[in-house]
C-alpha positions as CSV (number, residue, x, y, z in Angstrom):
1,X,5.2,22.1,-1.1
2,X,3.8,18.7,0.4
3,X,4.7,16.6,-2.6
4,X,8.6,17.4,-2.2
5,X,8.9,16.7,1.6
6,X,7.1,13.2,1.2
7,X,9.4,12.5,-2.0
8,X,12.6,13.4,0.4
9,X,14.6,10.2,0.7
10,X,14.0,9.8,4.7
11,X,10.2,10.0,3.7
12,X,9.9,7.7,1.0
13,X,9.4,4.5,2.3
14,X,6.8,6.1,5.4
15,X,3.3,6.4,5.2
16,X,1.6,10.3,5.8
17,X,1.2,8.6,9.2
18,X,4.9,7.9,10.1
19,X,6.1,11.0,8.5
20,X,3.6,14.2,10.3
21,X,5.0,13.5,13.6
22,X,8.5,13.0,12.6
23,X,8.0,16.6,10.2
24,X,6.6,18.3,13.8
25,X,8.9,16.9,16.1
26,X,12.3,16.7,14.9
27,X,12.5,19.4,12.4
28,X,9.5,21.7,13.7
29,X,7.8,21.9,10.5
30,X,3.7,21.7,11.1
31,X,3.2,21.5,7.3
32,X,-0.1,19.6,7.7
33,X,-2.5,17.6,8.9
34,X,-2.1,13.3,8.3
35,X,-5.4,13.9,6.2
36,X,-4.1,16.4,4.1
37,X,-0.9,14.6,3.4
38,X,-3.0,11.2,2.2
39,X,-5.0,14.1,-0.1
40,X,-2.3,15.5,-1.6
41,X,-0.8,12.1,-1.9
42,X,-3.5,10.5,-3.8
43,X,-4.6,13.2,-6.0
44,X,-1.0,12.7,-7.2
45,X,-1.3,9.1,-7.7
46,X,1.8,8.2,-5.3
47,X,-0.1,6.8,-2.3
48,X,-0.3,3.2,-2.3
49,X,-2.0,0.5,-0.5
50,X,-0.7,-0.3,3.1
51,X,-1.3,-3.4,4.8
52,X,-1.7,-7.0,4.4
53,X,-1.6,-7.8,0.6
54,X,-4.7,-9.5,-1.0
55,X,-5.1,-12.9,-0.9
56,X,-3.9,-14.6,-4.8
57,X,-7.3,-15.5,-6.9
58,X,-7.1,-19.2,-7.0
59,X,-8.2,-20.9,-9.7
60,X,-10.9,-24.3,-9.9
61,X,-9.2,-27.3,-9.3
62,X,-9.0,-29.6,-12.3
63,X,-12.7,-31.3,-12.8
64,X,-11.7,-35.2,-12.7
65,X,-13.8,-37.6,-13.9
66,X,-13.5,-41.5,-14.4
67,X,-15.4,-43.1,-17.3
68,X,-14.4,-46.7,-16.2
69,X,-12.9,-48.6,-13.4
70,X,-9.6,-48.0,-12.7
71,X,-8.8,-44.6,-14.1
72,X,-6.7,-42.6,-11.8
73,X,-4.8,-39.6,-12.7
C-alpha cells in the first residue's frame, strides 16, 4: 500500500519527509511514519539520493615536460 501511495503523481517528485505530512493533514491518512516510508522505498529500490550532487572526479592534469629551451605546449 505504501508503494502505491508513494508512486501517486502528487507524491512522485517528493521525498517521504514531504509526503507524510501532506497525507496526514490534507487527506487524513496516517499510513506510516517517515522512517517506515524510507525503509519501504529503499527495499523497493525506489529511493534516490537527495541533496547536493557529488563532485565529479577530475582527472590528473597532463604532465608537461620541457626537454630543451623555449619548449611550450
